[in-house]
N, C-alpha and C positions, 0 to 999 in steps of 0.2 A: 504494500500500500504506500504510494508516493504522496507526499504533500508538497514537494517542490520539484522543479525541473521537468515539468510536463512537456511532452513533445507534440501535444495537440495543436491544431491550427490556432493562430492568434485571433483573439476576440475581435480585433479591429481590422482584420484583413479586408481589403476592398473586394475580394472575390466572393464574399458571402452574398447570396441572393435570397431575398425574402420569399418564403413559400406561403406564409399564412401570418396574419396579424390582426389584432383588434386594439384600437386605441380608445374605445369606449366613449366616442363622441356622441352627443345627443342631449336632449333637454332633461332637466331634473325630473326624477320620478319615472322616466321611461324604462321599459324593460330592456334586458340585454338582447343582442342580435341573435334571433333563433336560427338564423342560417349558419351561424358559427358555433353556437353553444346549445347544449341540452341541459336540463336540470334533473337532479335526483331528488325525490321526495320520499316522505315516510321515514321508516327506520331501516335502512338497508344494511346488508352485511358490511362490516368495518366501521359502523357508527360507534360513538361512545354512548353517553347517557342522553344525547340529544336526538331529536327527530329533525327532518328537513322539510322546508316549505318552499313553494314557488309562488311568491307574492312580493309586492313592492315594499313591504315592511322588512323583508329579509334580503331582497335582491333587486337592485335598481341602479340606474345611472344617477350621478349626483349633479349633473349639469356643468361640471368643471373638468370633464374628460376623465372621470374615474368611475369604476364599478364599485358599488357598495355591497359587501357581503356582511350581513349583520346577524349576530346571535342575540336572542332575547330570552327572558325568563318570565313566566307567570305561574300563579298557583294552578290555573286551569290546565295549561299546556306544557308546563315544565320548561325544559330548555329546547329551543327551536333555532335552527341555524340554516346555512345555505351551502349548497354543493353543486358545482357546475362542471361539465365536461365538454371537450371539443366534439362537435359532430363528426369531424374527420377522425378516422381511426386507422390511417394508413401511413403515419409518420415513421420513417426508419431511414437511417443513412444508407446510401448506395455503397456497395463494396468499393473500398478505396476512397470513399468520401466521408462527409461529416454533416451532422445537424448541430445548429446552435439554438438552444431554447433559452429565452430570456424573458423574465417578468420583472416589472418595476412595481413594487408593492410597499405599502405601509401596513404592517401587521396589526392585528387588533390587540389592545391591552387587556389584561385581566388574568389572574391566576386561574388555572384549570383549562386554559385554551391551548390547542395545538393548531397552528395556522400552517397550511401545507399546500404545495403544488406537486403532483405526482404524475407518473406515466404508468399505465397498465397495458399489457398486450391485449389486442382487440378480442382475443378469445374470451376475455372476461365479459364481453357483451353477448356472447353466443355460447353460453355454457350448456344449454339443453338440460339434460338430467344430471350434469356434473355438479357436485356439491361445491359451493363457492370457495371454501377454503382450499379444496383440492385444485380448483381452477386457478386460484391465486398462486398455489405452489408451481403450477406449470407456466404461469404468466410472468412471475417476477414483478417487482415494483421498483421504479426509479424515482426517488424523491428529489425533485429539483431544489426544493428547500423545505425544511421543517423547523418551525420556530415554536418551541414549547415554553410557555411563559413561566414555568418554575425556574428557567434560566433565560431571562428576557433579552440578554445581550448576545446570545449564541444562536447561530444557525447551523443546522446539521445537513450534510449531504449524505445520503444513504441509498444503498440498494438492498432489496430483500429477495431471498430465494431459499430453498431448503438447505443449501450448502453454506449459508451465511449465519454464523452463530456468535458473532462478536457482541451483538446487542440482544436484549431480551426478546425482541420481536422478529427473530430470524433475520437480523439486519447486519450490515457491514458498512462502516463509514466513520466520519469524524466531524467535529464542529470547529467553527472559528467564531471569534467574538468581534464586535465593533471595536475599533482602535481605542476609543475613549470609554468603553464600558457602558455606554448609554443603551437603554432598551431599543430594540429594533422598531418597536411600535411608535417611537418618537419622531420618525421621519420616513421618507421613501428611500428604499434601497433597491439595487439591481442584483437580482439573483440569476446566475447564468450557469448553463451546463453545455459543454461541448462533448458530443457523442460521436465517436469515430468507428468505422468498420474497416477491417483488413488494412492495418492492424486495429484491433478492438481496444477501446478505452473509453472511459467516462471521466470528465474533468469538471470540477465545481469551482465557482468563483463567487465572491461577495464584493460588489462594487468594483469589479474588474480585477480583484486580487485573488489569485488561485490559492485554494486551501486543501484540495483533495484530488487525487487521481487514482482510479481503480482500473485494473485490467483483468482478463480471465484468470491469470495466475493468482489473483487475490481470492477468488471465490471457488476455485477448481473449475475445470472445463465443464463439469455437469451443472455447476451452479451459475454459470454465465448464461443467463436466459435473455440477454439484451441484444438479440439479433432479429427480434420479431417486430411486426408493425404495431404501433401503439396509438392510444389517444391520451390526452392530457386532462387533468382535473385540478380544480382549486376548491378548497373547502376550509371550514372552521369546525374542528372537532372539540367537543366539550367533555372533559373528564375521561379521555381515552386511556385505557391501560396498555395500548399497543405502540406507543411512541418510543423514541430512543432513550428518553428519561420520563419519569412520572410527571404529569402536568400540574399536580397539586389539586386541592379541593376548590371548586369554583364558589365564588361568593355571589349569591343572587343579586345583591345590591350593586354589583359591578356591571350589570346588564341593563340596557342593551350595550353591545360593544361591536365595533365595525372594523373590518379589514378593507382597505381601499386598494384597488388595482388600477394602475395608470396605463399599463400597456403589457400585452403578451405578444411575443414575436417568435416565430420558428423560421430560421434561415437555413439554407443549404449550401454546402460546398461540394461541388461536383468533382468526381475523380478525374485525374488527368486523362486527356484524350489518348 
């Protein structure tokens, strides 16, 4: 597991070509673009103590170029949050090429929250009779970022698969902190991942600073599931037992709390001709 000296393509290379992007432009209170995003509702597999809703109280544009994902609490409904996923489910680097996934986000404050952006292989949408946990084992998970508010200045880059046992949730990765120790929820930060194929690697950055690089040698060949087409998701989890660290006990008085998303971009670096 490397934390320095990555050989992945440079974040600022002029050769990156945007494949997909949302900058969340639109009037205040407008719903998100349903041509780009789908919503998850109810209490799906992988939820914490929260359920998920598709309404403008929990998911809407703020009118200033941001998407608002809001978690609430009430005596009647308990904790309710927001979970979105890209409609596209075919993102994968071409052999010899790379994808750059970048999100500009102000995470939500509050103990008990896990703010995350993830990638799952598209088989998770087409499980049929497969039990979700078994489907997840076959899909793997790539966390572009995971900010657990028991450690509010830290961001984790993580992959999950049955061969990854460093973290409690079948995960492998590490964290970096803001240089001044301020919570990530106090401002916008750029969370980036460069994912390459042939040679295979995944490299994580916070505000352009590399902090983690993984290759198949880190997970074993059987554990490197990151050659499959994926979709991306953003969500707020409340009280999850499955993060890289425990999130702490949520305080109902701290809700509602909101994660703001300024931009999500997926760019491609094609292999040499």
